[in-house]
N, C-alpha and C positions, 0 to 999 in steps of 0.2 A: 504495500501496499505506499510504504516513503518513497519509491523510484517510480509511482503512479502518481504520485505528490509533488516530487520533484521534473519529472517529465513534464506536466499543469502545469506548472504555477512559480519555474523558476524564473522568470524573471520578474514577479511580484517582488522579491529580496531586492534588485538593482536599481527599483523607482526612488527617487526619492519627492516624491506625487504626498507621500501619507507616513502615518505610523501606524505601529500597532493600536494606537489608543483606538482610532475609526472604528476598529472592526474586533476587539476584547475588552472585556470590562476586568478587569483587579481587583482582591480584595485579601488585606490580608487573612491569615489561620488564628484560629483563636489556641488558648492554652485545651490544652486535654483534660475531659473529664475524668475523675479516677475509676467509674466507676467498668465496668469490665461486659461485655457484653461480644456480638455480631459482626458489629457493626465495624468495618475498615478504618483507626486512624490515619493516619498520611501523616508522613512529617519528610522531609529532605532527600532519605533512600525510600521512599515506596514505605508500604502497611510498616508500621513500629510497632502499632497493639489493634487490640481490641475495644470497642463501647455497646456503651447501646442506647448513643445518642449518636443523632446527623445535626452539623451545621452548612453542610452542603449534598448537592445530588447531579449528577450528568454533567461532571466539570475536569477539569485540566489542575492537576499540582506541576507545581515547581519551585526543586527546591529554594528554597531561601538564606540561606547561614550556613555557613562552615566549609566540608569537603561534597559536598553535593550539591553546592548549591548552583544550579541554575538545570540539574536533571527535570524530564517530563514523566507524569503518568498521566494516566487516563480513569477515569470512575466514570462507570456507567449509569453504575446503582447510588443509594444513598452513603455515604462516608463524611467524616467529620479531619476537614483542612486542619493539623493543629500552625501553631505560632512557629513553625522554620519552615513555611509553606506558605505560600502565594497560592492564592486560588485561581483562574482567569475561567471564562465564562465567552464563548461566542454572541456578536452584537448583528450578526447576520443570520444566525440560522439555528435553529432547537438540536440538530447535533451537533457534537464538537467534535467528530473528525476531521474538516479541516481545518480548524483553527490550533487543535492536537499537532497535524503535521504543519501545522505551517510554524509553532512553534517549536517543534522538535528539528526543524530547518536553519532553526537562525544561532545554530551553535550560543548560546544562553552561558554552558559554565566558562563562556570568554568574553563573558559583557559585563560578570562579577564587576565590582569596586571595593577596594581593600586587598594587602598581600596576609597577614596571620590571619587573618578571622572573614572570608568572604562574604559577600551581603550582595545579593540580587534585592534592588527597591523594583517598587510597581511606576518609579519617574522614569529607569530607565528603559521597564519594561516596554512602557509606554511611548517611548522618543526611539524606539528599532525603528529603523525606515522601513517599510513594506507597499506598498503599491494601494489599490481598491480595484478587489479580484472580481469577478466577472460573475454577480447574483446568478444566473441561472450553471454558470461551469461548476461553480459550487455546489451546488444541486444535485447538478450531475456527476460531478464526484463522489458527495455524500453517499450515493445513491449507488453506485457500486460499488463502493468501500464497506457500508452498513451489513450486508449479510457476510461478513467476510469477517469482520471485526464483533459479530454477534457469534461466529461459529468459535475465534479464539475465543472469548467467555464464556459461553455452552465447555468447551471440549473443558478449560482451567477447572471451569466450576462441576466438570465430571473427576476430572482424576480427583480435586481436594476429598472427592465421597472415595473415592477409591483407595484414596492413603489410607485414611480414617478405617475402611477397614481392613486394608492392610497390618496397620497400626492395631485393631484390636482382636485381629485371630493369629499374627504369629506369633506371637507370645503363647497362646493354647493350642499352638498349634507342636512350638516349640519342646513344652511343659507338658504333651500329652496329655491334654486335656479334649483335646481334637484326636480323635482316630476313623485318618482317611484311605485307610486300609481297603476297606470295603469298595471304595469307589474304581471304578473301572476306566480309565483313559489313554 
């Protein structure tokens, strides 16, 4: 999907006519809640914990501070964006795929300020040059990519369930609690 994006929209990075501010809304994350649940908490390096509350949904998460400053993640479901991250939402589409790939292609880790403790700010993100995309082209791109992204997310969810089953069954198998000698494979 990234190569499809680059082949269709790479010229927008060279445009001086506009910036990310015209197509993306940025906001800082919040201190994460202490409660444990099944909603992912995103920091600069992806999922760092799970809680029972959300402060975002269908958004892009950007690492804001530290070694993972500028990392970009996509969450199509409910999540909590921590204070170590910035939330981004498209102003031009309900689907976040175009915006996600625009941010991925902007080489954000090289755009931070600070040397000892790298920092990404909303001001830096808002000022990144990016041309005005053709909305029809954005819609076409997202229509092509959305089924692929949904398949990826379904596979990840299925792998998580299978890993849970393996973690539950393997100790029982190793201890002899489960006997598979009667199963014909």
